Each structure stands twice: as structure tokens, then as C-alpha cells.
N, C-alpha and C positions, 0 to 999 in steps of 0.2 A: 791361401787357395785364388790360382786367376778365375775371373769369371769365366763362366761359358758362351762361347761366343754361335755365331748362325752357323758357320764356317765348322766348328766342332760339331753340331749336330747331323752335318751335313756328311763329315767323315766316319761317324759311329752306324750313321745310317747306312751309308753307302751309295749315298746322290747326290746330285751338284745341291751347292749354297739356291740357286734358282729355285730347283724343286722345294728344298726346304720353307722357302721362303712363299712360293705358291699356296704348298699347304698349310703354313701356320696363318696365312691369310685367306685363306678357303676360295683359292681362286680356280679356276678352272683348270684340266690338262692334267689332275694328278688322279690315278686311281686311289678307290676305296684302301687298298691290301698298305700300298705304301703311305698313303695319307695316316694311316694309323698308325705305321711303324714309325713315323715321322714324329708323331703326335706324343708315341710312347718314348723314343730316343729322348727325347726335349725332357720331358717329365723326370725319365732317370739321370741326366745329366744335371739336371736343376734349372735348366734355360731359363733364363726370363728378359725380357726384351730393355731395351737401353732405358736407364733408370731416367735419361733428361728426355723421353719421350713424353706426347701429350697424351691428357687421359682417355682411356679408350672410348669408343663414340657408342651411342645405342642407339638400335636399329629397330623402330616402333614399327609394325607391319599394320594395317589397319584392313582387315580381311573380309570381305563379302562374300554371302553365297547368293542373297538376292536382292539384299538392299533396303530390304521393308521394314527390318528393324534398326540395322547400320545407316544412320540417315543421318544428313546434316541438322542434327536437332542439338538445344543448348547443352543435352545430357551428356552427346559424345564429346563436346566441344568442350566442355568443362572436365572432363577426364584426359582428352590430351590436353590441356592445357597444367591439369595439374604434373603429367608427364613431363611438357618442356619446359616448366617451374623448378623442378627437383634436379635437373640435366641442367638446367644453369647455377642453381646452388652450387652443384657438385664439379662443376668444369669440364662437365660431358657434353659433347656435340651430338643433338640429336639428328636422327637419318629418315625419314619419312618414307615409307612405299604403301602402295595401296595394290591389295590383289585379289581377284575375282575367282573363287570358284564355281562348277568345276569347273573351267579351263584350264586353272596352273596346274600343273602336275611336278611332280619333285624335280626335276632337270631344270625347267625352268624357276622354281624357286631358289635351288643351289645358283643357279646364274644371276640372279638377281642379288645377292650375298658375296659374289666373286668380284665386285670390284669398289668394294668400300672396307674402312677398316674398323668397322663393328665389333665391338666385343661381346656382345651377346644382343639378344631380340627380346622385344615386348611384344606378343601378339593377341592386339584386338580379336579377343576368342568369342563375342557375344553368337554371330552365326556359323561358329564350327559347330560340325558334328562330330560323335566319336570314331568316323573312319577318316578325319580329315588330319588327323594325330599321325598318320603312316606317311605323309607326306614331310613331318619333322623329324624321320629315325634318322637322316642324315646330315643333319646338322652338326657342324665341329664346334658350337658357340651354346653356353649357356639359352635358355629359353623359359620365361616367365608367360605364361597363360592369362590374361586381363579380362574380367569378367565373365568369365564361364568356368566349368569344372565336368571333369568326366572321370565317372568310377574306375579305378585303375589305374588311373593318368599316372607318367613318370616324372611329369614336368610340374614345377613351381607354379601354383593359381595364385590369383589376389581376385577377389570377387565380393560384391554386395553377399550382407545375409538374407537370401531372397526367401529361404524360409521364415525365417524370423520377421522380415518386416512382413511378410503378408499375414500372418500370425497377427500381430498387432495392430494391422489394417482392419482387418474381420472383428478381432477382439471390442476395439471402438465400437463397431457396429451394435455391437451385442450389448455391449455396456450402457449405450442409448435406446435401448430398448427394443431392438430390431430380431425379431423370431425368424422371418422369413427374409432371407438374404439370397440373391443370385451374385451370379458369378460372371462377369463379363470377360471374356479369356480370348488369346492371341490367337487369329485360325491359322497362324503360322507358327509352327510349333519352335521353341528355341527349350536350353537348357534350364534357364532363369525362370523361364515360367512355368516348366515343371515344379521347378523346388517352390516356386510362387503357389502353385497349385496346392502342392502337399502340406505347405503353411494354411491355406486357405481351409483345407478338409480338417487339418488336425484345432483349429481354433473354434469350428463349429461341434467338434465330438466333443472337445473339453467344457462346453458348455449345453451339451446334451441336446445337438442339434445333428440331422441327418446329414451329411453331405450330397449324399446317393439320391434325394430327392429335390434338391435346391434347383433352380433354373438356371440354366447354361448356356448363355449365347455368346457364338466365335464370330471376332468381331477384327478385318483387318487392324493391323496395327498402325495403323497413319491416321490422321486426324480428317480425312477427307474418307477415308476407306469405312473408317469406324462410324462416323455419322450416317454414311450410305447404307452400309450393315444394317446399323440400326434401323434405320427409317424405314428398312424394308424388313425385318422382323415384325414392327410394330404395326407396319400395312396388313400382315397376314397374320398376326397371331388374337386370339381369341381368348376372352376368360380376364385373368387377371396377373398384374406384377408384384414383385417381391416389394417390399417399401424399402428395400436395400439393397445395394450392389457395390461389392468390390469387384475393381477392374485392375487387369493385372499392371496396368503403369498410366502413368496420367495423361499421356496422347490417347490412348483408349477411354478410359473415364470422361476427358472433355469432348472426345467426338462422340459417345453416347448422350453426353450432356443436351449438348443441340440437337442432337434427334429426337430425344424426349420432350425440349422445348417447342420445337415445332410441330410434333405431335399434340399440344396441350399439357402434359405435366409440368409441374411445378417443380423444382427442384431447390431446396430440401421437401416442402410440404408433403408432395406426393411420392417423393421418390428418393430418396438419399444416395449418396457417391461416395466411393472415396478410393484413392489411387496411389500409386506409389513413384516414386522418384523425385519430387518437388522441384519442378520443374517452373523455370519462370514465369509461364504464363498462367501459373495456379491463382497466383495472386489478381489477375485480370478478367478472370470469368465470372460469369454473375449468375450462382454466386462462386465466391472464392473457393475455389478446390479443397477440400480436408484431403491430407496425403500422409506418406509418410518418406522424411530426409531422409537422402543419401547423399553420403559425403563424396563428393565425384571427384573434387580435384584431392582429396586427401586420398584416394583409391590409388590414383594415377601415380601420386607420389609414391604409397607404398610399394607398387610395383617395380621402380625404379631402384628404389632400395635396396629391394628383395634381390632385383638381378646385379647389383653389385657384390651383395655378397656371393652371390653364385660365382660370379666370375672371381674372386679371389676365395674359391675352392671348396664353400660348404657345402659337404654332399649330402647332406639332408634333403628331402622332398615335404616342401610345407604348402600346404592349402589355407591362405590364411580369408578369411572372411570377416569384413566389417560391418557392425553394427548399424542401425537404420533409428532415426527417432518421429514418433509419430509429431506431425503438424497439424493442428485444429482450426481451422477457417468456420465457412458458412456451409457444406455443401450437406452436411449430416444433421438430422434432427433428431431430438430427442422423444420417443415415442411413448406415449402413456399407457399405460395396460389396458384399457378401453378402446383402444383402437384397434379395427379390422391390422390382420396381417401381411395383407394384400392388397393391391390397388386394381380395382377395373379399369381395364383400356381403354382408351378415349381415343376416338379413330378419326381425330380431327385431321384435316389434309392441310 
């Protein structure tokens, strides 16, 4: 049986070969109705691209809504490095786009993908909201969301086990004798932090503590912002602080640590801290930060491999959560039973 050609698809669909080429390469100028007809015809005829063609390119979309979480940090550098490494190992070209929401609309998104030969898209979805998924509905190539998930989502997702990571971090504080545990949470909500909040609450409940009564402090998720906000809270707050805090991530934890030390608190003697991500600077803080290690490069590589499976035709939608591990350093002190469960606030300037 002769292999079907692009001209065969054009003849069966009743359009020109140029229109078929534009549709199959997601170029502009083809209506949704005609595009869908061409894809359906190509599937029915068993049309495939030339066997000698190069391997399909992968498009990475770095999506930002405000840039307060997705920024130039070691976390995202390692995540992208993992994507680049896996693409290189498999012989795929990596194309990178930076898209800012909410300015980008669906037409703009489609236009950005019309001039390359990407066979699939990995979207760094850290700052995405559920309503942003509508932007992807007209893409004709497989999509994998990276570093976030959404209930009822019809796209494959690869992300950290955020709830489990927070559960592990908070459980470590409890194991070290802390019963008064506060929560340093991001003032900018994203799905990952909501999942970490759920893990924090679950760890407290499982150990007989009441999350509803814990001290919760909202901090900007940047080093400077977290330090500034924590300083403001300490300057205005009276009474006592918990003996330990769980922070949404290492950036918040380190910013808060700096503010606490500026206000005369000793870490971990007065206040213990634990974060999530295991950023390189955790080894350089004084004291070194106890945290939960996230396998950032591995997560990026998994996203590429999953996208290849989708390009190959796997119809199953998967949500892949990658586990994390506790890294014990110096920022958590073991609390004796006789010690008070909170610390008076020192108003040192």
C-alpha cells in the first residue's frame, strides 16, 4: 500500500495542498472548521510526515501573570535546565516563548505558535488560573502543564507533590517537639501554595493540633518583600510568636529569617523555620535552612517525556506528582517539654 501524501489529504478534504500544510503546521489563515476537517481526514487516511524529517520540536511557554512567583530564581532555572537536557538527549529542538497574562489573548497565543514546527507544548503553569485554560482550547497540538494542576483539567500535568511536601515539613516541626506552629504563606495565591496549605493543615490535625488557631502571616513571595512584610508584622504585633514556622517556600522562609534576626530573634533558638524547594542559598543562610528537596530537573525531564507520549498518540490524561524529601539542616531546634510553646515579641529596632 502506497504511503499517503499531503496531496492525498488535500484531495480527500477538498482543499489545496497549501491549506493542508498551513493547517497541519498550525499556521494562520485556516478556519477552525476547515482545520478540524483536515486533521480528521489526515487521521482517516493514515497520513504521517516524511520518515526522514527531523524529530519534532518542543515549545516551552514560560507563562507569567505578575512575575512575583515565576522569576529569575534557581528553582525555575533548574526546571528549565531539566527540560533542555531531556530535549537534547532525545534529539528535539527546544523553542522558548515568554507570555504575559492577562494581556495575551487566544488569537495572540495561536499566532505565536504558527511560525514554528513544534509538535507539542509544555506550559510553565505556576502562575496560571483555572480561567486561563480557555486560552489553550484551540491549540491543535498536545499540551502538558508544568508545575501546577487544576480540578477537572483535560490536560496532562507534571508537578511537585505539594501537599505531601508541606505535610513532611510540618511533621518534622512536630517531631522536634513544637506544638505552637505558625504558617508563613504567600500573599500571592497560586495553586501550588493552596495545596501546601492543605498539607500543613493535615499535618497539624493528624498530630492533634488545631490549624484554625495557628498564627498565619501573609508575606510577598520575594526575598525583599518577605523581609519587608515580616518586619512590618513584627513592628506592629504584640504578644507572642510561635516557636516554629512553616513557610510556603524557601524564599519566604529566608526573607522572614532575615527580618526575625533584625528584630532580635535568634534562629533556631527562639524561632525555628522550615521551607520547601531546597534552593542553593539554603546552604548559605545563617543558620542553614531546613527544607524539603524538590527534584526540579527531574520534573522538567518528566514533562518532556510525557509530551512525547502525547505526541505519539497516548489518549490518557495523567496528573503526575513527583515526591520530595526532607533535608535537615540547622534552622529547626528540638524543643524540650518544659519550654514554653511561644516566644514574646522583641521590639528591637
